[in-house]
C-alpha positions in Angstrom: -16.5 155.2 -105.3 -13.0 154.6 -106.8 -11.5 155.6 -103.3 -8.3 153.9 -104.3 -6.7 153.2 -107.9 -3.8 150.9 -107.0 -6.3 148.4 -105.7 -4.9 148.1 -102.6 -6.9 148.5 -98.8 -6.2 151.7 -96.7 -6.9 149.6 -93.2 -5.6 146.7 -93.0 -7.1 143.6 -90.6 -5.2 144.7 -87.3 -7.3 148.2 -87.2 -10.6 146.3 -88.0 -12.4 147.3 -84.6 -10.6 150.4 -84.1 -13.6 152.7 -85.4 -16.0 150.8 -82.8 -13.6 152.4 -80.1 -13.1 155.5 -81.2 -17.0 155.8 -82.8 -18.3 154.6 -79.0 -16.0 156.3 -76.7 -13.8 159.6 -76.5 -11.5 161.2 -74.2 -12.7 164.9 -73.0 -11.8 167.4 -70.3 -13.5 167.2 -67.1 -14.3 170.8 -67.0 -16.6 169.7 -70.3 -18.8 166.7 -68.4 -22.4 166.8 -68.0 -24.7 165.0 -66.3 -26.0 161.6 -67.9 -22.4 161.0 -69.2 -21.2 157.2 -68.7 -17.4 157.4 -67.1 -15.7 154.3 -68.4 -12.3 155.4 -67.5 -10.0 158.2 -65.4 -6.6 159.2 -66.4 -5.7 157.6 -63.1 -5.8 154.4 -61.5 -9.5 154.2 -59.9 -7.7 153.3 -56.4 -6.2 156.9 -56.1 -9.7 158.4 -56.0 -12.7 157.6 -53.5 -15.0 156.1 -56.3 -16.2 152.2 -55.3 -17.2 151.2 -58.6 -15.1 151.8 -61.5 -17.8 153.4 -64.3 -20.8 155.2 -63.5 -23.3 157.7 -64.6 -22.2 160.9 -63.5 -25.4 162.1 -62.1 -24.8 164.8 -59.5 -22.7 167.4 -58.2 -20.8 165.5 -55.8 -19.5 163.4 -58.5 -18.3 165.9 -60.6 -16.6 167.7 -57.8 -14.7 164.8 -57.0 -13.4 164.2 -60.5 -12.7 167.5 -61.1 -10.3 167.1 -57.9 -9.0 164.0 -58.8 -8.8 164.4 -62.6 -8.0 166.5 -65.8 -9.6 164.1 -68.8 -11.9 161.1 -68.3 -13.5 158.5 -71.0 -16.9 158.4 -71.7 -18.4 155.5 -72.7 -21.1 156.4 -75.8 -23.0 153.1 -75.7 -23.8 153.1 -72.2 -24.2 157.0 -71.7 -24.7 160.3 -72.9 -22.8 162.2 -75.5 -21.5 165.7 -75.0 -22.4 168.3 -77.5 -19.5 168.1 -80.2 -17.2 170.7 -79.6 -15.0 170.6 -82.8 -15.6 173.7 -85.2 -17.9 172.5 -88.2 -17.3 173.6 -91.6 -18.5 176.5 -92.8 -21.5 174.6 -94.3 -23.6 174.7 -91.0 -25.5 172.7 -88.5 -25.9 168.9 -89.3 -28.3 167.7 -91.7 -30.3 166.0 -89.2 -31.8 168.9 -88.0 -34.2 168.9 -90.6 -35.7 166.1 -89.5 -39.1 167.5 -88.3 -41.0 164.4 -87.8 -40.5 161.2 -86.6 -42.2 158.1 -86.9 -41.2 155.1 -83.8 -41.1 151.5 -85.7 -42.0 148.2 -83.7 -40.2 145.2 -85.2 -43.2 143.7 -86.1 -41.5 139.9 -86.7 -38.5 137.7 -86.3 -35.5 137.5 -89.1 -36.9 134.3 -89.5 -40.5 134.7 -90.3 -39.7 137.7 -92.3 -37.3 136.1 -94.7 -40.1 134.3 -97.2 -41.8 137.8 -97.8 -37.9 139.2 -98.1 -37.0 136.9 -100.1 -40.2 137.6 -102.6 -39.8 141.5 -102.1 -36.2 140.8 -103.3 -37.1 138.6 -106.3 -39.7 141.2 -107.7 -37.0 143.7 -107.6 -34.6 142.0 -109.4 -37.1 141.2 -112.1 -37.8 144.9 -112.5 -34.3 146.1 -112.1 -33.5 143.9 -114.7 -36.3 145.5 -117.3 -35.7 148.5 -116.1 -31.7 148.8 -117.1 -32.5 146.8 -120.4 -34.9 149.3 -121.5 -32.9 152.4 -120.7 -30.0 150.9 -122.7 -32.4 150.1 -125.2 -33.5 153.8 -124.9 -37.1 153.6 -123.7 -38.5 154.5 -120.7 -39.0 153.1 -117.2 -41.9 151.6 -116.2 -42.8 153.8 -113.1 -45.4 151.9 -111.5 -43.8 148.7 -111.3 -40.6 150.6 -110.2 -42.5 151.7 -107.1 -44.5 148.6 -106.9 -40.9 146.9 -106.0 -39.9 149.6 -103.6 -43.1 149.4 -101.5 -42.8 145.6 -101.0 -38.9 146.1 -99.9 -40.6 148.8 -97.9 -43.0 146.8 -96.2 -40.6 144.1 -95.5 -37.8 146.4 -93.8 -40.7 148.5 -91.9 -41.8 144.5 -90.4 -37.8 144.1 -89.9 -34.7 145.0 -91.6 -32.7 142.2 -90.8 -34.1 139.8 -93.6 -33.6 142.4 -96.5 -30.4 143.4 -95.0 -29.0 139.4 -95.0 -31.0 138.7 -98.8 -28.8 142.2 -100.0 -25.3 141.3 -98.1 -26.1 137.4 -99.7 -26.9 138.8 -103.4 -23.3 140.3 -104.0 -21.5 138.1 -106.4 -18.8 140.3 -107.4 -20.9 142.9 -110.0 -19.6 146.0 -111.0 -22.5 148.6 -112.3 -25.8 148.2 -111.4 -25.9 145.1 -109.7 -25.3 147.2 -106.1 -29.1 149.0 -106.8 -31.0 146.6 -104.8 -28.1 146.5 -101.3 -28.1 150.7 -101.8 -31.5 150.6 -101.4 -32.2 148.6 -98.9 -29.4 150.2 -96.8 -31.4 153.5 -97.3 -34.5 152.3 -96.5 -33.0 150.4 -93.5 -31.1 153.9 -92.0 -34.3 156.1 -92.6 -36.4 153.5 -90.4 -33.5 153.9 -88.0 -33.7 158.0 -88.3 -37.7 157.2 -87.8 -38.6 159.6 -90.8 -41.9 158.9 -92.2 -43.3 156.1 -94.2 -43.3 158.1 -97.5 -39.4 159.3 -97.3 -38.7 155.7 -96.7 -40.2 154.9 -100.0 -38.4 157.7 -101.7 -34.9 156.9 -100.4 -35.8 153.1 -101.6 -36.4 154.6 -105.0 -33.4 157.3 -105.1 -30.9 154.3 -104.3 -32.7 152.1 -106.9 -32.3 154.9 -109.7 -29.3 157.1 -108.6 -26.4 155.0 -110.7 -29.3 154.5 -113.7 -27.2 156.8 -115.6 -24.4 154.3 -115.3 -26.0 152.4 -118.7 -24.8 155.4 -120.6 -21.2 155.0 -119.8 -18.9 152.5 -121.8 -18.6 149.8 -120.0 -14.6 149.6 -120.3 -14.6 152.7 -118.6 -16.8 151.4 -115.2 -14.9 147.8 -115.2 -11.1 149.2 -115.2 -9.0 148.0 -113.0 -6.3 150.4 -113.5 -6.1 154.2 -112.7 -8.4 156.4 -114.8 -7.0 159.0 -117.2 -8.6 162.5 -116.4 -11.0 161.9 -119.4 -11.9 158.7 -118.1 -12.8 159.8 -115.0 -14.9 162.8 -116.3 -16.7 160.3 -118.6 -17.2 157.8 -115.5 -18.9 161.5 -113.3 -20.9 162.1 -116.3 -23.1 159.1 -115.2 -24.7 161.3 -112.5 -25.8 163.5 -115.5 -27.3 161.0 -117.6 -29.3 159.4 -114.3 -30.7 162.6 -113.9 -32.1 163.1 -117.3 -32.7 159.6 -117.4 -35.3 160.5 -114.3 -36.5 163.3 -115.6 -37.9 161.8 -118.9 -39.3 159.2 -117.0 -43.4 159.7 -116.0 -44.8 158.6 -113.2 -41.5 159.4 -110.6 -42.0 161.8 -108.0 -41.0 165.2 -108.4 -37.9 165.4 -106.7 -36.1 162.3 -107.8 -34.3 163.3 -110.1 -32.7 166.3 -108.0 -31.9 164.3 -105.4 -30.0 161.6 -107.8 -27.7 164.1 -108.5 -26.4 164.3 -105.1 -24.7 160.9 -103.9 -21.3 161.8 -104.9 -21.4 165.6 -103.2 -19.2 165.6 -100.0 -19.7 167.6 -96.7 -16.6 169.9 -97.4 -17.5 170.6 -100.9 -14.9 168.3 -102.4 -17.8 166.1 -104.1 -19.2 166.5 -107.4 -21.2 167.9 -110.2 -22.0 171.1 -107.9 -19.4 171.2 -105.0 -22.3 171.7 -102.3 -21.4 171.9 -98.8 -23.3 170.7 -95.9 -26.8 171.7 -95.6 -27.0 172.1 -99.5 -26.6 168.7 -100.1 -29.4 167.6 -97.8 -30.6 165.1 -95.7 -32.0 162.7 -98.8 -28.2 163.5 -100.6 -26.0 162.9 -97.9 -28.0 159.7 -96.8 -27.4 158.6 -100.2 -23.9 159.7 -100.9 -22.6 157.7 -97.5 -24.5 154.6 -97.9 -23.4 154.3 -101.6 -19.8 154.7 -100.4 -20.3 151.8 -97.6 -22.1 149.9 -100.0 -18.9 150.6 -102.5 -16.3 149.6 -100.4 -18.0 146.5 -98.8 -18.6 145.3 -102.6 -16.3 143.4 -104.5 -14.5 146.1 -107.1 -12.9 145.9 -110.3 -10.2 147.9 -108.8 -9.7 146.6 -105.1 -10.3 144.3 -103.2 -14.2 144.2 -100.9 -13.4 145.3 -97.3 -14.3 144.2 -93.9 -18.0 146.0 -92.8 -16.2 146.9 -89.9 -13.1 148.6 -92.1 -15.6 150.4 -94.3 -16.8 151.8 -91.5 -13.9 152.9 -90.1 -13.0 154.7 -93.2 -16.5 156.7 -93.0 -16.0 158.0 -89.7 -12.6 158.8 -90.6 -14.3 161.0 -93.1 -17.0 162.4 -90.8 -16.7 166.6 -90.9 -15.1 166.5 -93.9 -16.5 163.9 -96.7 -19.9 162.9 -94.4 -21.9 165.3 -91.9 -20.5 164.1 -88.8 -23.7 163.4 -86.8 -25.1 161.3 -89.9 -22.0 159.3 -90.0 -22.5 158.6 -86.2 -26.1 157.5 -86.4 -25.3 155.3 -89.2 -22.8 153.5 -87.5 -24.9 152.7 -84.8 -27.7 151.7 -87.3 -25.1 149.2 -88.9 -23.9 147.9 -85.6 -20.2 147.0 -85.7 -21.6 143.4 -86.7 -23.3 144.1 -89.4 -26.3 141.9 -90.7 -24.8 139.3 -93.2 -20.9 139.9 -92.0 -18.8 136.9 -91.6 -17.1 136.5 -88.1 -15.0 134.4 -86.6 -15.6 133.0 -82.9 -13.6 132.3 -80.3 -13.9 129.3 -80.8 -12.0 129.2 -84.5 -15.4 128.2 -86.3 -17.0 130.7 -88.6 -20.4 132.0 -88.8 -22.3 134.6 -90.8 -24.6 137.6 -88.6 -28.2 137.2 -89.1 -29.9 139.7 -86.8 -28.6 142.4 -84.7 -29.4 143.1 -81.1 -30.0 147.0 -80.4 -29.5 146.7 -77.2 -25.8 144.6 -77.0 -24.7 145.4 -80.5 -21.5 142.8 -79.6 -24.0 140.5 -78.9 -26.4 139.7 -82.5 -27.7 136.7 -83.2 -25.1 134.1 -85.6 -25.0 131.4 -87.6 -22.5 129.3 -87.5 -21.8 127.5 -90.9 -17.9 126.2 -90.5 -16.3 124.1 -87.5 -13.0 125.3 -85.7 -11.1 122.6 -88.9 -13.2 124.6 -91.5 -15.6 121.4 -92.4 -19.0 122.8 -93.0 -21.7 122.4 -90.1 -24.5 120.4 -91.2 -26.8 121.6 -90.0 -25.7 125.1 -89.2 -25.8 126.5 -86.0 -27.6 129.2 -84.7 -26.7 131.0 -81.4 -28.3 134.0 -79.8 -25.2 135.9 -78.5 -27.1 137.5 -75.7 -28.1 134.8 -74.0 -24.4 133.4 -73.6 -24.3 130.3 -75.3 -21.5 128.1 -74.0 -18.6 127.0 -76.4 -17.4 124.6 -73.4 -18.2 124.4 -69.6 -16.6 127.5 -68.8 -16.6 129.8 -72.1 -19.1 131.6 -73.6 -19.4 132.1 -77.1 -18.0 135.5 -78.4 -17.2 137.4 -81.9 -12.9 137.2 -82.5 -12.9 139.2 -85.5 -14.7 140.0 -88.5 -13.6 138.3 -92.1 -13.0 140.1 -95.6 -15.3 139.2 -98.2 -13.5 135.8 -100.0 -11.4 135.3 -97.1 -13.2 132.1 -96.3 -14.0 129.3 -98.7 -17.9 129.5 -98.5 -20.2 131.1 -100.4 -23.0 132.7 -97.6 -25.9 132.6 -100.0 -26.3 129.0 -100.2 -28.2 129.1 -96.7 -30.2 131.9 -97.6 -31.2 132.3 -101.6 
């Protein structure tokens, strides 16, 4: 993805958390309300109403009648209660791609991130070796080794199924500024993780992982100077860059032993919900669930990965950008589910604490999204903490007698003079 060719971010740091407030809370008309939503704010002071508590789940007709009598609009909190059916008009493409999911599997966390880390590290190393070999093979005009690819993806999926945080953390730490196929590992892990979150069957997780790993393999046939150009691409250069999709499809079709639908799926990750993508200008459900997941994840990873034509965005800024693209570039419910999956503080994100210390998010808290596990690596003066201090914010650890630790903000990649990978790789 080349979202902007002047090298400048569309999102200043001050907007880092706006996506979360927008995505998790919504102002609605009282007439739209349904039981089960959480009322977090009114269009008038709470003291001007009979309600005793500021914030509640709407459960009965009496509460609804009071709201209708005193308010025209209220704010509902989607993290604490149900959502309303989307009242906005959809594009002609039809309903959400999520409706195509017919079978769901509930995955339980089977190991902690600490316990899972050795297995995740081994799976990552195996996959990196396979990637290196297949890229070399393709560049030399040779076929991919399908059995090795499947074996590598299976080992990653096994780890993600047990606990996705370890693989996500390692994928984030592996980012060294690569611009071409270095992102394949991260995209694959994100796609497997998102599939797990959506409760897709295990065999579909493997297919998503393989798709993420190979959908950009065609870039090996695109000139390096086009892929790494820092300035604006000419029309001719842009056409060459876009040709990587066709090359990927051709390479995968020529490779025996891969899933038969993989080549077709690899053609979809640059299609967009409103039909403005390429190469087929497909819309909505024409892109399908896997193609929509691939496009969304590829875009997020591109935005948060160092690029030759612009700086990497903080994950919160990237999610904000995706959220702003709902119903146009991306399927709205799918975007909202992805934000829920990744969280406001994604695993691997650099964060500044209210103590001015710097930490790395090492594990999510699915119940309390604002309170993940954080490893503090720099003290308030910027000196490295030896050893690092691990905080589970859900347990309310204190920075002093009266004040619990809180995350103040996420940081852009490269904004802190430290290499997080040294703690995990």
